[in-house]
KESETI-972809 format. One record per residue (C-alpha): y, z, x; residue in one letter. Coordinates in Angstrom, 3 decimals, always signed. Each point is the difference from the previous one (the first is absolute). Layout:
R        v        w        u aa
R        Y        Z        X  a
...
% end
This chain:
R        v        w        u aa
R   +1.523  -17.636  -41.859  x
R   -0.491   +1.964   +3.188  x
R   +1.738   +3.360   +0.278  x
R   +0.953   +1.946   +3.091  x
R   +1.798   +3.304   +0.077  x
R   +3.639   -0.215   +1.028  x
R   +3.287   +1.566   -1.034  x
R   +2.878   -2.261   -0.848  x
R   +3.217   +0.722   +1.932  x
R   +2.186   -0.998   -2.903  x
R   -1.882   +2.430   -2.190  x
R   +0.949   +2.780   +2.375  x
R   +3.635   -0.747   -0.645  x
R   -0.532   -0.441   -3.705  x
R   -1.816   +3.270   -0.515  x
R   +2.769   +1.791   +1.771  x
R   +2.824   -1.552   -1.794  x
R   -0.021   +3.242   -1.860  x
R   +2.997   +1.655   -0.360  x
R   +0.131   -3.013   -2.315  x
R   -1.195   +0.518   -3.548  x
R   -1.875   -2.548   -2.066  x
R   +3.287   -1.280   -1.410  x
R   +1.655   -0.155   +3.425  x
R   +0.508   -3.737   -0.299  x
R   +1.632   -0.017   -3.411  x
R   +3.683   -0.831   +0.487  x
R   +2.571   -2.513   -1.048  x
R   +0.157   -1.980   +3.261  x
R   -2.610   -2.610   -0.874  x
R   +1.366   -3.289   +1.411  x
R   +0.674   -2.975   -2.247  x
R   +0.088   -2.554   +2.852  x
R   -1.547   -0.379   +3.418  x
R   +3.445   +0.412   +1.548  x
R   +0.332   +3.409   -1.649  x
R   -3.497   +0.981   +1.150  x
R   +0.701   -1.127   +3.569  x
R   +3.242   +2.001   +0.091  x
R   -1.977   +3.184   -0.758  x
R   -2.440   -0.469   +2.914  x
R   +1.169   +0.676   +3.574  x
R   -0.827   -2.975   +2.204  x
R   -0.442   -2.513   -2.822  x
R   +3.349   -1.720   +0.442  x
R   +0.281   +0.645   +3.749  x
R   -3.452   -0.132   +1.628  x
R   -0.563   +2.002   +3.150  x
R   -1.485   -2.948   +1.892  x
R   +2.413   -2.719   -1.089  x
R   -0.196   -3.282   +1.917  x
R   +3.040   -2.120   +0.806  x
R   +0.081   -3.626   +1.028  x
R   -1.340   -3.312   -1.300  x
R   -2.998   -0.557   -2.257  x
R   -3.096   -2.164   +0.232  x
R   -1.912   -1.407   -2.969  x
R   -3.707   +0.783   -0.328  x
R   -2.736   -0.931   -2.452  x
R   -1.946   +2.786   -1.649  x
R   -3.419   -1.414   -0.807  x
R   -2.298   +1.674   -2.525  x
R   -3.605   -0.394   +1.152  x
R   -3.013   +0.730   -2.152  x
R   -3.696   +0.520   +0.604  x
R   -2.556   +0.004   -2.790  x
R   -3.142   +2.119   -0.171  x
R   -2.036   -2.692   +1.759  x
R   +2.360   -0.005   +2.984  x
R   +1.708   -3.313   -0.839  x
R   +3.670   +0.138   +0.984  x
R   +2.947   -1.890   -1.481  x
R   +3.754   -0.425   +0.415  x
R   +2.039   +1.298   -2.927  x
R   +3.697   +0.345   -0.706  x
R   +2.541   -0.715   +2.757  x
R   +3.464   +1.595   -0.004  x
R   +2.902   -0.470   +2.385  x
R   +2.116   +2.997   +0.998  x
R   +2.493   +0.856   +2.727  x
R   -0.669   +2.665   +2.594  x
R   +2.085   +1.138   +2.984  x
R   -0.544   -2.445   +2.852  x
R   -0.283   +2.881   +2.452  x
R   -3.015   +1.266   -1.932  x
R   -1.439   -3.400   -0.729  x
R   -3.250   -0.809   -1.748  x
R   -1.851   +3.183   -1.075  x
R   -3.036   +0.231   +2.188  x
R   -3.497   -0.248   -1.398  x
R   -2.923   +2.207   +1.068  x
R   -1.345   -0.195   +3.525  x
R   -3.168   -1.653   -1.211  x
R   -1.623   -1.331   -3.120  x
R   -2.828   -2.190   -1.244  x
R   +2.554   -2.548   -1.256  x
R   +3.275   -1.441   +1.140  x
R   +3.022   -1.532   -1.658  x
R   +1.017   -3.261   +1.666  x
R   +2.995   -2.355   -0.235  x
R   -0.720   -3.648   +0.926  x
R   +2.332   -2.915   +0.528  x
R   -0.689   -3.447   -1.498  x
R   -2.195   -0.938   +2.962  x
R   -2.161   +3.112   -0.375  x
R   +1.482   +1.883   +2.940  x
R   +0.123   +3.794   -0.325  x
R   +3.625   +1.126   -0.089  x
R   -0.530   +3.627   -0.931  x
R   -2.872   +2.382   -0.735  x
R   -0.678   +3.583   -0.950  x
R   -3.163   +2.090   -0.220  x
R   -0.946   +0.992   -3.552  x
R   -2.110   +3.012   -0.842  x
R   -0.838   +0.590   -3.644  x
R   -0.178   +3.664   -1.068  x
R   -3.367   +1.666   +0.453  x
R   +0.613   +2.809   -2.467  x
R   +2.345   +1.429   -2.587  x
R   +0.984   +3.605   +0.799  x
R   +1.672   +2.294   -2.541  x
R   +1.069   +3.510   +1.047  x
R   -0.280   +2.534   -2.800  x
R   +1.808   +3.220   -0.823  x
R   -3.201   +2.047   -0.253  x
R   -0.695   -0.374   +3.723  x
R   -2.193   -3.089   +0.187  x
R   +0.445   -3.652   +0.723  x
R   -1.844   -2.654   -1.954  x
R   -1.168   -2.989   +2.017  x
R   -1.284   -3.211   -1.578  x
R   -1.848   -2.490   +2.205  x
R   +1.489   -3.490   -0.299  x
R   -2.233   -1.726   +2.544  x
R   -1.627   -2.148   -2.699  x
R   +2.814   -0.034   -2.543  x
R   +2.979   -2.226   -0.610  x
R   +2.953   +0.907   +2.181  x
R   +3.460   -1.141   +1.075  x
R   +2.340   +0.145   +2.974  x
R   +3.474   -1.199   +0.939  x
R   +0.556   -2.220   +3.004  x
R   +3.243   -1.205   +1.553  x
R   +1.184   -3.200   +1.661  x
R   +3.394   -1.114   +1.229  x
R   +1.624   -2.591   -2.261  x
R   -0.025   -3.332   +1.808  x
R   +0.710   -3.480   -1.374  x
R   -2.670   -1.344   +2.387  x
R   -2.735   +1.931   -1.824  x
R   -1.922   -2.342   -2.308  x
R   -2.920   +2.198   -0.988  x
R   -0.742   +3.706   -0.355  x
R   -3.678   +0.909   +0.248  x
R   -2.404   +2.875   +0.331  x
R   -2.844   -0.441   +2.486  x
R   -2.993   +1.971   +1.178  x
R   -0.264   +1.458   +3.497  x
R   -1.231   -3.338   +1.363  x
R   +2.977   -1.891   -1.352  x
R   -1.787   -1.648   -2.915  x
R   +2.371   -0.563   -2.913  x
R   -1.029   +1.864   -3.140  x
R   +2.967   -0.910   -2.173  x
R   +3.414   -1.627   +0.432  x
R   +3.136   -0.973   -1.879  x
R   +2.998   -2.126   +0.793  x
R   +2.785   +2.003   +1.589  x
R   +3.138   +0.348   -2.131  x
R   +3.207   -1.440   +1.329  x
R   +2.363   +2.574   +1.534  x
R   +1.933   +1.655   -2.824  x
R   -2.360   -1.186   -2.738  x
R   -1.748   +3.339   -0.527  x
R   +2.814   +2.443   +0.621  x
R   -0.492   +3.246   -1.959  x
R   +3.539   -0.100   -1.360  x
R   -0.803   -3.284   -1.754  x
R   -3.165   +1.227   -1.686  x
R   +0.129   +1.375   -3.516  x
R   -0.944   +3.595   -0.740  x
R   +0.046   +1.361   +3.535  x
R   +2.990   +2.345   -0.091  x
R   -1.938   +2.843   +1.589  x
R   -3.163   -1.679   +1.205  x
R   +2.186   -1.984   +2.344  x
R   +1.087   +1.447   +3.298  x
R   +1.646   +3.393   -0.226  x
R   +3.681   -0.306   +0.791  x
R   +2.374   +2.723   +1.134  x
R   +3.598   -0.419   +1.083  x
R   -1.429   -0.533   +3.479  x
R   -3.257   -1.695   +0.954  x
R   -2.968   +1.836   +1.485  x
R   -3.183   -0.981   +1.849  x
R   -1.766   +0.478   -3.372  x
R   +1.914   -2.849   -1.648  x
R   -3.265   -1.840   -0.688  x
R   -1.642   +2.780   -2.030  x
R   -0.798   -0.822   -3.640  x
R   +0.402   +2.714   -2.626  x
R   -2.171   -1.181   -2.848  x
R   +1.112   -0.161   -3.615  x
R   -2.427   +0.532   -2.854  x
R   -0.141   -3.755   -0.532  x
R   -0.808   -0.851   +3.624  x
R   -3.744   -0.203   -0.571  x
R   -0.328   -2.999   +2.309  x
R   +1.122   +2.217   +2.878  x
R   -2.401   +2.778   -0.988  x
R   -3.800   -0.308   +0.082  x
R   -2.211   -0.436   -3.047  x
R   -2.784   +1.970   +1.660  x
R   +2.249   +3.078   +0.149  x
R   +0.649   -0.414   -3.719  x
R   -3.752   -0.055   -0.488  x
R   -0.131   +3.424   +1.677  x
R   +2.334   +1.378   -2.672  x
R   +3.379   -0.357   +1.726  x
R   +2.770   -2.149   -1.454  x
R   +3.623   -0.740   +0.792  x
R   +2.461   +2.237   -1.843  x
R   +3.708   -0.330   -0.831  x
R   +2.178   +0.642   +3.032  x
R   +2.686   +2.675   -0.469  x
R   +3.401   -0.801   +1.447  x
R   +0.053   +3.314   +1.865  x
R   -3.391   -0.661   +1.553  x
R   +1.283   -3.293   +1.370  x
R   +3.006   +1.803   +1.491  x
R   -2.142   +2.713   +1.600  x
R   -2.444   -2.531   +1.432  x
R   +2.868   -2.076   +1.355  x
R   +1.395   +3.091   +1.748  x
R   -3.427   +0.813   +1.472  x
R   -0.492   -3.529   +1.314  x
R   +3.469   +0.157   +1.540  x
R   -1.237   +2.785   +2.263  x
R   -2.885   -2.032   +1.439  x
R   -0.029   -1.889   +3.295  x
R   -0.898   -3.709   +0.296  x
R   -3.587   +0.798   +0.971  x
R   -0.491   +2.416   -2.888  x
R   +1.568   -2.525   -2.387  x
R   -2.332   -2.747   +1.230  x
R   -2.953   +2.014   -1.316  x
R   +1.298   +0.081   -3.586  x
R   -0.027   -3.100   -2.196  x
R   -0.100   +1.166   -3.624  x
R   +0.750   +3.224   -1.841  x
R   -1.436   +0.412   -3.493  x
R   +0.762   +2.568   -2.675  x
R   -3.409   +0.432   -1.625  x
R   -1.515   +1.837   -2.951  x
R   -3.690   +0.867   -0.187  x
R   -2.385   -0.078   -2.938  x
R   -2.730   +1.783   +1.921  x
R   +1.803   +2.937   +1.617  x
R   +1.576   +2.943   -1.820  x
R   +3.712   -0.613   -0.490  x
R   +1.963   +1.370   +2.955  x
R   -3.153   +0.943   +1.913  x
R   +0.571   -2.462   +2.835  x
R   +3.074   -0.644   +2.087  x
R   -0.238   -3.179   +2.018  x
R   -2.414   -2.442   +1.561  x
R   -0.358   -3.098   +2.111  x
R   -1.670   -3.376   -0.114  x
R   +0.568   -1.938   +3.204  x
R   +3.694   -0.860   +0.243  x
R   +0.615   +1.395   -3.499  x
R   +1.211   +3.539   -0.570  x
R   -0.893   +1.443   -3.424  x
R   +1.997   +2.742   -1.758  x
R   -1.086   +1.849   -3.124  x
R   +2.395   -0.832   -2.837  x
R   -1.375   +2.959   -2.000  x
R   +0.463   +2.602   +2.753  x
R   +0.688   +3.360   -1.669  x
R   -0.373   +3.252   +1.956  x
R   +1.905   +3.208   -0.748  x
R   +2.469   -1.989   -2.104  x
R   +0.711   -2.574   +2.698  x
R   -0.383   -3.575   -1.246  x
R   +0.711   -3.402   +1.490  x
R   +1.931   -1.360   -2.967  x
R   +3.783   -0.505   -0.115  x
R   +0.623   +3.438   -1.485  x
R   -2.238   +1.735   +2.489  x
R   +1.417   -1.807   +3.017  x
R   +3.510   +1.274   -0.667  x
R   -1.320   +3.221   +1.589  x
R   +0.462   +0.043   +3.797  x
R   -3.295   +1.815   +0.606  x
R   -1.940   -2.552   -2.051  x
R   +1.686   -2.861   +1.834  x
R   -0.948   +1.626   +3.279  x
R   -3.652   +0.201   -1.060  x
R   -0.050   -3.728   -0.734  x
R   +1.985   -1.059   +3.047  x
R   -2.056   +2.103   +2.393  x
R   -3.145   -1.424   -1.546  x
R   +1.173   -3.564   +0.688  x
R   +0.644   +0.806   +3.671  x
R   -3.388   +1.740   +0.325  x
R   -1.839   -2.919   -1.592  x
R   +1.830   -2.412   +2.309  x
R   -1.636   +1.947   +2.837  x
R   -3.396   -0.845   -1.488  x
R   +0.982   -3.648   -0.233  x
R   +0.959   -0.002   +3.677  x
R   -3.317   +1.639   +0.926  x
R   -1.771   -2.934   -1.638  x
R   +2.356   -2.642   +1.416  x
R   -0.485   +1.111   +3.603  x
R   -3.695   +0.830   -0.040  x
R   -2.627   -2.137   +1.679  x
R   -3.069   +1.736   -1.406  x
R   -2.370   -2.666   -1.278  x
R   +1.419   -2.852   +2.081  x
R   -2.842   -1.967   +1.557  x
R   +2.088   -1.669   +2.658  x
R   +3.262   +1.654   +0.959  x
R   +1.089   -2.778   +2.345  x
R   -0.534   -2.658   -2.669  x
R   +1.868   +2.011   -2.583  x
R   +2.847   +0.410   +2.444  x
R   -0.042   -3.747   +0.645  x
R   +0.899   -0.719   -3.620  x
R   +3.562   +1.077   +0.575  x
R   +2.416   -2.878   +0.461  x
R   +3.069   +0.456   +2.163  x
R   +2.444   +0.447   -2.863  x
R   -2.417   +2.318   -1.797  x
R   +0.016   +2.608   +2.741  x
R   +1.867   +2.491   -2.129  x
R   +0.267   +3.799   -0.013  x
R   -3.736   +0.727   -0.294  x
R   -0.992   -2.302   +2.840  x
R   +2.922   +1.195   +2.115  x
R   -1.031   +3.627   -0.517  x
R   -3.579   -0.743   +1.006  x
R   +1.119   -1.949   +3.071  x
R   +2.504   +2.653   +1.111  x
R   -2.594   +2.771   -0.109  x
R   -3.030   -2.110   +1.039  x
R   -1.720   +1.259   -3.140  x
R   -2.308   -2.933   -0.781  x
R   -2.820   +2.324   -0.970  x
R   +2.071   +1.013   -3.000  x
R   +2.256   +2.795   -1.131  x
R   -2.689   +2.268   -1.464  x
R   -2.146   -0.248   +3.135  x
R   +2.851   +0.853   +2.348  x
R   +1.380   +2.749   -2.248  x
R   -3.381   +1.740   -0.104  x
R   -0.399   -0.380   +3.756  x
R   +3.349   +1.691   +0.618  x
R   -0.754   +2.838   -2.420  x
R   -3.469   +0.483   +1.466  x
R   +1.435   +0.208   +3.527  x
R   +1.727   +3.221   -1.069  x
R   -3.025   +1.260   -1.955  x
R   -2.189   -0.368   +3.110  x
R   +2.251   +2.398   +1.925  x
R   +0.376   +2.501   -2.840  x
R   +3.613   -0.916   -0.696  x
R   -0.672   -1.418   -3.483  x
R   -2.466   +0.487   -2.821  x
R   -2.294   -2.737   -1.312  x
R   +0.839   -1.608   -3.293  x
R   -0.996   +1.851   -3.177  x
R   +0.108   +3.351   +1.812  x
R   +2.194   +1.688   -2.575  x
R   -0.983   +0.194   -3.679  x
R   +2.309   -1.629   -2.500  x
R   -0.611   +2.657   -2.632  x
R   +3.117   +1.427   -1.592  x
R   -0.791   +3.527   +1.186  x
R   -2.382   +0.556   +2.879  x
R   -0.655   +2.727   +2.524  x
R   -0.300   -2.774   +2.599  x
R   +3.487   -1.334   -0.657  x
R   +1.772   -0.254   +3.381  x
R   +3.469   +1.209   +0.797  x
R   +2.769   -2.534   +0.452  x
R   -0.194   +0.527   +3.761  x
R   -3.761   -0.552   +0.175  x
R   +0.165   -3.094   -2.168  x
R   +2.638   -1.616   +2.215  x
R   -1.561   +1.237   +3.253  x
R   -3.190   -1.798   -0.937  x
R   +1.775   -3.251   -0.663  x
R   +0.788   -0.278   -3.716  x
R   +3.251   -0.563   -1.840  x
R   -1.437   +1.401   -3.243  x
R   -3.218   +1.449   -1.375  x
R   -0.775   -3.344   -1.627  x
R   +0.387   -1.829   +3.310  x
R   -3.018   +1.826   +1.408  x
R   -2.329   -1.823   -2.415  x
R   -0.545   -3.143   +2.108  x
R   +1.856   -2.464   +2.208  x
R   +1.298   -2.055   -2.940  x
R   +1.617   +3.018   -1.681  x
R   +1.225   +1.285   +3.368  x
R   +1.852   -3.270   +0.548  x
R   +1.369   -0.094   -3.554  x
R   +1.351   +3.549   +0.239  x
R   +1.509   -0.621   +3.448  x
R   +1.816   -2.952   -1.494  x
R   +1.042   +1.669   -3.239  x
R   +1.594   +3.186   +1.274  x
R   +2.037   -1.252   +2.986  x
R   +1.393   -2.721   -2.277  x
R   +0.428   +1.997   -3.194  x
R   -0.118   +3.710   +0.859  x
R   +3.749   +0.526   +0.238  x
R   +0.643   -1.917   -3.226  x
R   -2.752   +1.961   -1.748  x
R   +1.621   +3.269   +1.008  x
R   +3.424   -1.262   -1.067  x
R   -1.466   -0.801   -3.430  x
R   -0.851   +3.652   -0.441  x
R   -3.663   +0.141   +0.997  x
R   -0.908   +3.252   +1.727  x
R   -1.059   +0.166   +3.647  x
R   -3.660   +0.471   +0.846  x
R   -3.321   -1.769   -0.191  x
R   -3.103   +0.108   -2.094  x
R   +1.233   +1.574   -3.208  x
R   +3.617   -0.447   +1.037  x
R   +1.865   -3.220   -0.360  x
R   +1.666   -1.171   +3.196  x
R   -3.012   -0.047   +2.273  x
R   +1.721   -0.896   +3.265  x
R   -0.857   +3.150   +1.933  x
R   -0.624   -2.110   +3.112  x
R   +3.564   -1.310   -0.164  x
R   +1.360   +3.490   -0.639  x
R   -1.726   +1.449   +3.060  x
R   +0.898   -2.878   +2.307  x
R   +3.605   +0.166   -1.170  x
R   +0.121   +3.711   +0.810  x
R   -1.248   -0.483   +3.586  x
R   +2.746   +1.165   +2.315  x
R   -0.315   -1.837   +3.315  x
R   -0.753   -3.407   +1.500  x
R   -3.768   +0.247   +0.236  x
R   -3.221   -0.537   -1.952  x
R   -1.796   +3.353   -0.301  x
R   -3.739   +0.041   -0.549  x
R   +0.382   +1.290   -3.563  x
R   +1.965   -3.139   -0.936  x
R   -1.648   -2.532   +2.325  x
R   -2.423   -1.490   -2.539  x
R   +2.448   -0.448   -2.859  x
R   +2.726   -1.320   +2.319  x
R   -2.357   -2.528   +1.618  x
R   -1.041   -1.266   -3.437  x
R   +3.611   -0.247   -1.150  x
R   +0.885   -1.926   +3.161  x
R   -2.952   -2.316   -0.709  x
R   +1.418   -0.769   -3.447  x
R   +3.384   -0.666   +1.604  x
R   -1.453   -2.189   +2.764  x
R   -1.694   -2.147   -2.627  x
R   +3.183   -0.329   -2.027  x
R   -1.331   +1.800   -3.071  x
R   +2.918   +2.412   -0.020  x
R   +3.562   -0.799   +1.019  x
R   +1.985   +1.609   +2.799  x
R   +1.907   +1.911   -2.670  x
R   -3.151   +1.339   -1.679  x
R   -1.519   +0.920   +3.364  x
R   +3.063   +2.035   +0.969  x
R   +0.205   +1.656   -3.421  x
R   -3.538   +1.236   +0.445  x
R   -0.249   +0.711   +3.735  x
R   +3.490   +1.403   +0.437  x
R   +2.117   -0.378   +3.107  x
R   -1.980   +2.047   +2.528  x
R   -3.745   -0.570   +0.017  x
R   -0.685   -2.678   +2.611  x
R   -1.149   -0.606   +3.562  x
R   +3.257   -0.641   +1.896  x
R   -0.654   -2.704   +2.569  x
R   +3.157   -0.941   +1.938  x
R   -1.492   -2.826   +2.086  x
R   -2.875   -2.430   +0.140  x
R   -2.755   +1.640   +1.991  x
R   -0.808   +3.728   +0.213  x
R   +2.410   +2.942   -0.106  x
R   -1.343   +3.360   +1.204  x
R   +0.896   +3.182   -1.865  x
R   -0.869   +3.598   +0.788  x
R   +0.889   +2.816   -2.412  x
R   +2.146   -2.482   -1.922  x
R   +2.114   -1.044   +2.999  x
R   -0.072   -3.441   +1.602  x
R   -1.298   +0.128   +3.585  x
R   -0.297   -3.618   +1.137  x
R   -0.544   -3.579   -1.130  x
R   -2.487   -2.714   +0.794  x
R   +2.007   -2.991   -1.173  x
R   -0.548   -2.671   +2.643  x
R   -2.191   -3.012   -0.846  x
R   -1.294   +1.391   -3.295  x
R   -2.886   -1.957   -1.499  x
R   -2.152   +0.320   -3.137  x
R   -2.947   -2.278   -0.773  x
R   -3.347   -0.125   -1.768  x
R   -2.567   -0.451   +2.741  x
R   -3.747   +0.273   +0.297  x
R   -2.692   +1.922   +1.817  x
R   -3.649   -0.972   +0.121  x
R   -0.670   +2.111   -3.093  x
R   +3.260   +0.047   -1.980  x
R   +3.476   -1.248   -0.707  x
R   +2.702   +2.390   +1.202  x
R   +3.723   +0.465   -0.280  x
R   +1.477   +0.276   +3.501  x
R   +3.542   +1.147   +0.714  x
R   +1.396   +0.490   +3.499  x
R   +3.369   +0.768   +1.558  x
R   +1.326   +0.898   +3.449  x
R   +2.262   +2.753   +1.258  x
R   -0.250   +2.980   +2.314  x
R   -2.020   +3.220   -0.117  x
R   +0.150   +3.206   +1.963  x
R   -2.755   +1.330   +2.248  x
R   +0.334   +2.844   +2.494  x
R   +3.781   +0.119   -0.543  x
R   +0.502   -3.682   +0.753  x
R   +0.439   -3.048   -2.264  x
R   -2.217   -3.068   +0.350  x
R   -0.204   -3.334   -1.756  x
R   -2.469   +0.312   -2.845  x
R   -1.518   -1.941   -2.901  x
R   -1.158   +1.519   -3.274  x
R   -2.689   -1.718   -2.042  x
R   -1.136   +0.640   -3.567  x
R   -3.226   -1.526   -1.351  x
R   -1.077   +0.454   -3.622  x
R   -3.257   -1.416   -1.321  x
R   +0.649   -2.225   -2.996  x
R   -3.441   -1.438   -0.714  x
R   -3.304   +0.553   +1.742  x
R   -2.654   -2.716   +0.375  x
R   -3.610   +0.354   -0.999  x
R   -2.758   -1.064   +2.401  x
R   -0.384   -3.364   -1.727  x
R   +3.716   -0.635   +0.246  x
R   -0.047   +0.922   +3.668  x
R   -2.774   -2.532   +0.582  x
R   +1.236   -2.846   -2.203  x
R   +3.741   +0.449   +0.250  x
R   +2.746   +2.245   -1.301  x
R   +1.291   -0.337   -3.577  x
R   +3.276   -1.772   -0.669  x
R   +2.838   +1.931   +1.646  x
R   +2.338   -1.153   -2.789  x
R   -1.817   +2.391   -2.345  x
R   +0.960   +2.989   +2.155  x
R   +3.010   +1.967   -1.234  x
R   +2.565   +1.805   +2.100  x
R   -0.776   +3.691   +0.576  x
R   +1.134   +2.415   -2.683  x
R   -1.049   +3.571   -0.741  x
R   -1.520   +2.721   +2.195  x
R   -2.005   -0.590   +3.191  x
R   -1.629   +2.879   +1.922  x
R   +0.163   +0.249   +3.777  x
R   -3.031   +1.671   +1.569  x
R   -2.276   -0.361   +3.020  x
R   -2.214   -3.007   -0.644  x
R   +2.127   -1.157   -2.932  x
R   +0.612   -3.744   -0.480  x
R   +3.696   +0.943   -0.225  x
R   +1.657   +0.756   +3.325  x
R   +3.401   +0.851   +1.417  x
R   +0.509   -0.121   +3.750  x
R   +2.635   +0.097   +2.716  x
R   -0.373   -1.740   +3.343  x
R   +2.081   +0.564   +3.180  x
R   -0.864   -2.760   +2.490  x
R   +1.814   +1.804   +2.832  x
R   -1.405   +3.428   -0.834  x
R   -3.455   -0.365   -1.635  x
R   -0.487   +3.779   -0.006  x
R   +2.543   +0.011   -2.810  x
R   -2.058   -2.317   -2.215  x
R   -1.383   +1.490   -3.194  x
R   -2.082   -0.988   -3.028  x
R   +0.165   +1.690   -3.386  x
R   -2.797   +2.396   -1.014  x
R   +1.551   +1.770   -3.010  x
R   +2.718   -1.010   -2.414  x
R   +0.697   -2.545   -2.678  x
R   +2.102   -3.043   -0.796  x
R   +1.934   -0.490   -3.230  x
R   +1.129   -3.556   -0.882  x
R   +2.393   -0.046   -2.949  x
R   +1.406   -3.539   +0.045  x
R   -1.864   -3.160   +0.918  x
R   +1.246   -3.549   -0.559  x
R   +0.562   -3.082   +2.120  x
R   +3.604   +1.139   +0.396  x
R   -0.347   +3.756   +0.528  x
R   -2.649   +2.472   +1.147  x
R   +0.876   +3.706   +0.097  x
R   -2.114   +3.006   +0.827  x
R   -0.505   +3.023   +2.171  x
R   -2.576   +1.270   +2.494  x
R   -0.568   +3.771   -0.016  x
R   -1.716   +0.928   +3.253  x
R   -1.514   +3.446   +0.416  x
R   -2.439   -0.527   +2.874  x
R   -0.694   -2.657   +2.631  x
R   -2.210   -0.500   +3.056  x
R   +1.254   -1.036   +3.447  x
R   -2.891   -2.060   +1.434  x
R   +1.170   -0.163   +3.624  x
R   +0.742   +3.700   +0.106  x
R   -3.119   +0.790   -2.019  x
R   +1.782   +2.597   -2.139  x
R   +0.991   +0.298   -3.647  x
R   +3.551   +0.679   -1.100  x
R   +1.178   +1.753   -3.134  x
R   +3.430   -0.755   -1.426  x
R   +1.404   +3.086   -1.669  x
R   +2.022   -0.792   -1.993  x
R   -1.557   -3.429   -0.590  x
R   +1.762   -3.068   +1.328  x
R   +1.204   -2.462   -2.580  x
R   +0.259   -3.675   +0.901  x
R   +1.865   -1.714   -2.843  x
R   -0.418   -3.754   +0.109  x
R   +1.654   -3.008   -1.522  x
R   -0.323   -3.744   +0.285  x
R   +2.703   -1.872   -1.900  x
R   +0.644   -3.702   +0.089  x
% end
């Protein structure tokens, strides 16, 4: 195994569940039935993200790959999911694909399949154990819409060559409810359906849905406590359709190779792994232990955090040899939440790539710290204050480790922070238990603005919301009701000292264009501006460099514009900068100016909505040949909403 030093977020909660003695979980409320267990867990019976409306039937297809790389089609199950959510989306790319053919061999449906590259287990002692599965047997779940026209279900390679196939079952033939011994390995069911209705919670006997190679590493399926099922069901009920699409299986697992209780959770592709023998400071994941609200909160928060890791993998493009080809695998009815999120944000380079680019845009201007800046040691002289941690872009101390943990923490705490606090976990981060200091500080902000000290964390939270990884409700719980960039109209609205001065709201336009050396975001709008005590027609223009071209690209042709994302993050304005903000007065050119000092913050960026603000401190008037300083700075808030 390969070890790297990390600190597990769930451990932070577990170690601080003090105030609770080693026998804290011993009580007489151990449930005798699942219904009793569910009644004890808030959100189990009434999920936060319940979905109304009709259902659609899908096939869950177990796919296997042996150590030689040979792939095969395994068990097929039929389950119902909300029609509004549809077929859970597969990864954005993969070396294989799951295909549904009709009797004539026509492709009716397809989904990219990516077998797990590694097994990751996060341990209580501050490490994570990673096992390379590149040349080992592996498994993955794929999904197809149930269709009587489908005659064959197959797995193919990237070139479309069939590797294995089986006859498609008739609709209704493989429904989970009709299969023996699948009471809990079937779809989780609450009193209302959720976007996670497809998720399988594995029983000890469900070895066909596990992976023999994981067993060979010393991990095996364990009995599933009723209370654990209830807690996991409540956690899944908090997830959005996109987050749910990333999770296929959840396994309660015991280990023969790791000290009992020494690890918390792990992941293996679409499968989330939870330690059945977890035991820290008297908190255990058995039925007796999970009657304690703090213990339940540890488990539930862990599920949400691990779902963030699953999403990171689902939406990443790292390793894809041909992005356009991978994108071309998606059939029309398979364009589900993942594909929609990528299309809306123009994020075809992948989630991890774009997340790091946004974070680094703040680091470059000194507004954020690089990843792994702060030590994860329990006590350290370099431990930052809450304010410094949030100012530099992190929800929690653990989120500063790398982009994957940053994303997982920014999903966990907006979704689960309030419930964690309600369960009795203390406020704080690091050694404290409810590590949502970013949410706390944003919620305490007192006016309609985005101050510099909260700009990084707010922009990241808005990114999660734009993608659909957190719901409107979770976003508001975390951000509060004030922090925002108020933008009353499409176009630009000018503010000075917090007061609106004028609007440029005629003929607003926002496009991705090109220069000879780069792709740029260009936004323009018309209005009037004052010069020498008179108003003149004027046009404002914002240009932000999105991707520069190398010399070879300039000579041979620009890269695909479809790979260029909308602007998001921090962009400096300076003399000679590729980012510019200008005002032109055709009837009074002496009033023209071009930015020479300032910056642009873009907080929201999708096909439907772009929001940001220009802060202009200095400009140059070329016809007059003089600079101009704006004191206080002018603020041009901008919005383009379809």
